[in-house]
C-alpha positions, 0 to 999 in steps of 0.5 A, a space after each residue: 820433717 826432712 828436706 825436700 829438694 835433695 831428699 824427697 826429690 832430686 836436685 835439678 841440673 843448673 838452669 833447668 826448665 822443666 815442663 809440668 802440668 799443674 792444677 792451679 786454683 783461679 784467684 779471680 774465681 770468687 768461689 775460691 776466696 775461702 781457699 786463698 783465705 785459708 792458704 794465707 792464714 797458713 802462710 802467716 803461721 809458717 812465715 812467723 813461727 817455722 821458717 827455721 825449718 821450711 820455706 813457705 809457698 807464695 800464693 802465685 805458686 800454689 798448685 797441685 802437680 798432675 804430671 811432670 811432662 818430661 824429666 829434668 835430664 831430658 832434652 827440651 821438646 822442640 816446637 812441633 812436638 810441644 804443638 802437637 802435645 798442647 793440641 792433644 791436651 786441649 782435645 782431651 782436657 776440655 770435654 772434662 768438667 770443672 770440679 770442687 775438692 775439699 782442702 784440709 791441712 796435712 803435714 808429711 815427711 817433707 813439709 805442709 800441704 792442703 790435702 785435696 779430696 775426694 780423689 776421683 776427678 783429680 785421678 781422672 785428670 792424671 789418667 787422661 793427661 798421662 795418656 795424651 803424654 804417652 801418645 805424643 812422647 812415647 818412651 820419652 816421657 817420664 814415669 811420674 807419679 803424682 801420689 795423693 792430690 795435694 797443694 804444697 804450702 811449704 818445703 822443708 829445708 832443715 830436719 825437725 819435728 813436724 808435730 808442732 807445725 801440724 798442731 798450729 795449722 790444725 788449730 787454724 780455724 776454719 780449717 777447711 776450704 772447697 776450692 773450685 778447679 776449672 783450668 790445667 796449666 802447662 808451665 815451665 818450671 824452675 827449681 831453686 835449690 838454694 831458696 827451696 822453691 819452685 816457680 814458673 813463667 806465664 803458662 805456655 797453654 791454659 786448658 779450660 775444663 768446659 764439660 757439663 757440670 755434674 
């Protein structure tokens, strides 16, 4: 593994607050108990064995990134533009239905995660939100590409062998869970490069996926 901040992604300018769209599993939804149990077991393993390599993600900050709304070097969005963007996202996202994915352990180049599959519903979110951002922000929006859907459970801070981490997480049983996703959150994210963490304030907006269940 290699450090994520500064290698896998750029270090942000000081005091940056960057708007993102996150898919966040609802901790109040009883259907997600198995997912959070799995995430807690993983965090225990990472905390007790591997903090010399990585920083585990605490439960409130578990998320799957759908879009980086603007890049860290862009000027802040003013209130009228943000209001227009929120209205556009509401109209585009609320017709979509909540969906269930399967989460399974994965350790990549920059740390461990819970891989989410299948891709189709998540890819639809990326497409719909990308269109909304492009309509409102035009060329001002970042050309962000999220890659395969996943929820990061730890950010690597020191070069090291990923093999023992992968083996420990695979041995954690049951190894899979099926989270239900029913909301997309617009949040202002801060990056702490020293602590290798990302956090955010209460969401600027929550978009409920209210379409008919499939």
